[in-house]
C-alpha positions in Angstrom: 96.1 81.1 83.7 95.2 81.3 80.0 93.5 84.6 80.7 96.7 86.2 82.0 98.6 84.9 78.9 95.9 86.6 76.8 96.3 89.8 78.7 100.0 89.9 77.9 99.1 89.7 74.2 96.5 92.3 74.4 98.4 94.7 76.8 99.7 97.0 74.0 96.2 98.4 73.5 95.4 98.9 77.1 95.3 102.2 78.8 98.5 102.7 80.8 97.5 106.0 82.5 99.2 106.3 85.9 97.1 105.9 89.0 95.7 109.3 89.8 94.6 108.7 93.4 91.3 108.1 95.2 89.5 108.7 98.3 88.3 105.3 99.6 86.0 104.6 102.4 86.8 101.3 104.1 85.7 99.0 106.9 87.4 96.0 108.3 85.7 92.5 108.1 87.1 89.8 110.3 90.0 91.8 111.5 93.0 90.1 113.1 92.5 89.8 116.8 95.0 89.1 119.5 95.2 85.5 120.6 97.1 83.2 122.8 99.0 80.3 121.2 99.5 77.2 123.2 103.0 75.8 123.3 101.9 72.1 123.3 104.8 71.3 125.5 107.4 72.5 123.0 110.2 74.6 124.3 109.8 78.3 123.7 111.8 79.8 120.8 115.1 81.2 121.9 114.6 85.0 122.3 118.2 86.0 121.6 119.2 89.1 119.7 119.5 87.2 116.4 116.0 85.7 116.8 114.7 89.2 117.6 116.1 90.7 114.4 115.3 87.8 112.1 112.3 85.7 112.7 110.3 88.4 114.5 110.9 90.8 111.6 109.1 88.4 109.2 106.5 87.3 111.9 105.6 91.0 112.3 105.1 91.6 108.6 103.2 88.4 108.0 100.8 89.3 110.8 100.4 92.8 109.4 99.8 91.4 105.9 97.0 89.2 107.3 95.5 92.3 108.8 95.7 94.2 105.5 94.3 91.2 103.6 91.2 91.4 105.8 90.3 94.9 104.7 87.4 95.3 102.4 87.2 98.7 100.7 84.0 100.4 100.0 84.4 102.3 96.7 87.5 102.4 94.7 90.0 99.7 95.6 93.6 101.1 96.1 95.8 100.0 93.2 99.5 99.7 93.9 101.5 98.6 90.8 104.9 97.0 91.1 107.0 96.1 88.1 109.1 93.0 88.8 112.0 92.9 86.3 113.7 89.5 86.6 113.8 86.1 84.9 110.1 85.6 84.7 107.5 84.3 87.2 105.9 80.9 87.4 102.3 82.3 87.3 100.8 78.9 88.3 102.6 78.9 91.6 100.4 79.6 94.6 97.9 81.6 92.6 100.4 84.2 91.5 98.4 84.6 88.3 95.8 86.4 90.5 98.4 89.1 91.4 100.0 89.5 87.9 98.2 92.2 86.0 100.4 92.3 82.9 103.6 90.7 81.6 106.2 91.2 78.8 109.2 89.1 77.8 112.5 90.3 76.4 114.1 86.9 76.7 114.9 85.7 73.2 114.5 82.0 72.4 115.2 81.9 68.7 116.3 85.1 66.9 115.7 83.7 63.4 112.2 82.5 64.2 111.4 85.5 66.4 110.5 83.3 69.4 110.5 84.6 72.9 110.6 82.8 76.3 107.3 83.5 78.1 107.3 85.8 81.0 105.0 83.4 82.9 107.8 80.9 83.4 111.0 81.3 85.4 113.7 78.8 84.4 115.6 79.2 87.7 112.7 80.2 90.0 114.4 83.4 91.0 111.7 85.7 89.8 109.0 83.5 91.3 110.7 83.8 94.7 110.9 87.6 94.3 107.2 87.8 93.4 106.3 85.7 96.4 108.2 88.0 98.8 106.7 91.1 97.3 103.2 89.7 97.6 103.9 88.4 101.1 104.7 92.0 102.1 101.8 93.6 100.2 99.1 91.0 99.5 97.0 93.5 97.5 99.8 94.3 95.1 99.4 94.2 91.3 102.5 92.8 89.6 103.8 93.7 86.2 106.3 91.1 85.2 109.1 91.8 82.7 111.4 88.9 81.7 115.0 89.8 81.0 117.3 88.3 78.4 120.4 86.5 79.6 123.4 85.2 77.7 125.8 82.5 78.8 129.3 83.7 79.8 132.3 81.8 81.0 131.2 81.7 84.6 127.5 82.4 84.6 124.5 83.9 82.8 124.7 87.6 82.3 121.7 89.9 81.9 121.8 92.0 78.8 121.6 95.7 79.2 119.4 96.1 76.2 116.7 93.9 77.7 116.9 95.9 80.9 116.4 99.1 79.0 113.3 97.7 77.3 111.9 96.3 80.6 112.3 99.6 82.5 110.7 101.6 79.6 107.8 99.1 79.5 107.3 99.4 83.2 107.2 103.2 82.9 104.6 102.9 80.1 102.5 100.6 82.3 102.3 103.4 84.9 103.8 101.4 87.8 104.6 103.0 91.1 107.6 100.8 91.9 110.2 99.0 89.9 111.9 96.1 91.7 115.3 94.9 90.3 116.9 92.1 92.3 120.0 91.9 90.1 123.0 93.9 89.0 125.2 94.1 85.8 128.9 94.4 86.4 129.9 96.2 83.3 128.4 97.4 80.0 131.0 97.4 77.2 128.6 98.8 74.6 128.4 102.5 75.2 125.1 102.8 73.4 123.6 100.3 75.8 125.0 102.2 78.8 123.6 105.4 77.5 120.2 103.9 76.8 120.1 102.3 80.3 121.0 105.7 81.9 118.2 107.3 79.9 115.6 104.6 80.8 116.4 105.1 84.5 116.3 108.9 84.3 113.0 108.7 82.5 111.5 106.3 85.1 112.7 108.6 87.9 111.2 111.7 86.1 107.9 109.8 85.8 107.8 109.5 89.6 108.6 105.8 89.9 110.4 104.4 92.9 113.3 102.3 91.8 114.8 99.5 94.0 117.9 97.5 93.1 120.2 95.0 94.8 123.7 95.3 96.1 126.0 93.0 94.1 127.3 91.5 97.4 131.0 91.6 96.2 132.2 93.6 99.2 135.9 94.5 99.3 136.7 92.2 96.4 135.5 94.9 94.1 137.6 98.1 93.7 136.1 101.2 95.5 135.8 103.1 92.2 133.8 100.4 90.5 130.1 100.2 90.8 127.4 98.1 89.1 124.3 98.9 87.1 121.5 99.9 87.5 122.5 101.4 90.9 125.3 103.5 89.4 122.8 105.2 87.0 121.6 107.4 89.9 123.2 106.6 93.3 121.0 109.1 95.1 117.6 108.4 93.6 117.6 104.6 93.4 116.9 102.7 96.6 119.9 100.4 96.8 119.2 97.5 99.2 121.5 95.1 101.0 121.1 92.0 103.1 121.3 92.2 106.9 123.0 89.7 109.1 121.0 87.6 111.6 121.7 90.3 114.2 120.4 93.1 112.0 123.8 94.5 110.9 125.1 95.1 107.4 126.5 91.9 105.9 130.2 91.5 105.3 129.8 91.5 101.5 127.4 94.4 101.4 128.5 97.9 100.6 127.2 101.1 99.1 123.6 100.5 100.2 120.9 102.8 101.6 119.0 100.3 103.7 119.4 96.7 104.8 116.7 94.1 105.3 116.6 90.3 106.1 118.1 88.3 103.2 118.8 84.8 104.4 117.6 82.1 102.1 117.0 79.6 104.9 114.8 82.2 106.7 112.7 83.5 103.7 112.2 80.7 101.1 111.1 77.6 103.1 107.8 79.2 104.0 106.8 79.0 100.3 107.0 75.2 100.3 109.3 72.5 98.9 108.8 73.5 95.3 110.9 76.7 95.8 113.1 75.6 98.7 115.8 74.4 96.4 116.1 77.6 94.4 119.3 79.6 95.0 118.9 83.4 94.8 121.5 85.4 92.9 122.5 87.1 96.2 121.2 87.5 99.7 120.6 91.2 98.8 118.3 90.1 95.9 115.9 88.7 98.6 116.2 91.8 100.7 115.4 94.0 97.6 112.2 92.1 97.0 111.2 92.7 100.7 112.1 96.4 100.3 110.0 96.8 97.2 107.1 95.0 98.8 107.4 97.1 102.0 107.3 100.3 99.9 104.2 98.9 98.1 102.6 98.2 101.5 103.4 101.7 102.7 101.7 103.2 99.6 98.7 100.9 100.2 98.3 102.1 103.8 98.7 105.7 102.7 96.0 105.2 100.1 93.6 103.7 102.7 94.3 106.6 105.0 94.1 109.7 102.8 94.7 110.6 99.1 97.1 113.4 100.1 99.2 110.9 102.1 99.5 108.7 99.1 100.6 111.6 96.9 103.3 112.4 99.3 104.6 108.9 99.9 104.8 108.0 96.3 107.6 110.6 95.9 111.2 109.4 96.4 111.9 112.1 99.1 109.0 111.1 101.3 109.4 107.3 100.8 113.1 107.7 101.7 112.0 109.7 104.8 109.5 107.0 105.7 112.3 104.3 105.5 114.4 106.5 107.7 111.6 106.7 110.2 111.7 102.9 110.3 115.3 103.0 111.5 115.7 103.4 115.2 117.7 106.5 114.8 118.7 109.0 112.1 122.4 108.4 112.6 124.6 107.6 109.6 125.1 103.9 109.3 121.8 103.0 111.0 120.2 101.4 107.9 118.3 98.4 109.3 114.5 98.8 109.0 112.9 98.0 112.4 109.4 97.2 111.2 108.1 96.1 114.6 108.6 99.6 115.9 105.7 100.7 113.6 103.8 97.9 112.0 103.9 95.8 115.2 103.4 98.7 117.6 100.3 100.1 116.1 98.6 96.8 115.1 95.2 96.7 116.9 95.3 94.4 119.9 91.5 94.1 120.2 89.5 93.9 123.4 86.0 93.6 124.7 83.8 96.5 123.7 86.2 98.0 121.2 84.8 99.5 118.0 86.7 97.3 115.5 86.2 99.6 112.5 87.4 102.7 114.4 90.2 100.8 116.0 91.6 99.5 112.8 91.2 102.8 110.9 93.1 104.4 113.8 95.9 101.9 113.4 96.4 102.8 109.7 96.3 106.5 110.6 99.0 106.1 113.3 101.2 104.1 111.0 101.0 106.6 108.2 101.5 109.5 110.6 104.6 107.8 112.0 106.1 107.3 108.6 105.4 110.9 107.6 106.7 112.5 110.7 109.5 115.0 110.3 
């Protein structure tokens, strides 16, 4: 862990050139094979519509993540960089320090002494949960952690726009592919801060970074003409994510989103252990946003394994948006739920006697990428 702290200190001098692509050759060692699980006399899980949309969504992605984890790449290892802008990450938790490449804190501890709260600690555990979800979706991800500054208000702590500006600019300088922001700012009274945040978002988009942010989950309690930052900076180019109900529909308090994913705390957090089970996410959509960012990272990783040109296509906002649409069951307006089992479950190799494992697994990746890129 000391090494990762040192990397944060030394990071200013590191080369932050964006990933320029690669042409990896890969084979699969110990690939995931189909197997039968004994019930041990326990009653079978209820296969109702809610279970289908909820537990099976995560079951599918955990299984596919295991499949990806077993890949060993000959040559250049695909590098997918995700900036997690949040309240920090407990780097000691579950070996997260192995996934964190760089970190930077904009959380001020003492202005007079010039002391900053470390990025490798999350006071509320929120950023740690987000990091776990992103890594759960894409186990090979490289995380770039930026810790935001928060100030106490009458009701809660409020993220400062100035720290968000610095964090987004830092992520761009680090050459990340994705920025994950599981938070929102209701209003920015300082017009200079609002202008700077707009510019930071515009610059990140111009640099080809995929930006994900959360719905504020205020629903109809918020006037129709009022929106939150950073989503309002560019409503068309930022992926705005909301939480789905157990049945896979848009939640009652969710509005103005492009896509919906699972976001129930009781579904997503307990699998990380008792240490994080007591943490309360800011909103259900904050959990869904981490899943969306991780899913995008996984898609880029699969594309990189398949072909350099596929990676170059899918790292654009237009093609990633099209890929997400291809995960919906139809292209109809309002159909925003990502049915991952229709792709990542469907094409996962089942295995069988006499099958060529390397060929079979490469074909699976090719089919997934082809499905996501179809017109």
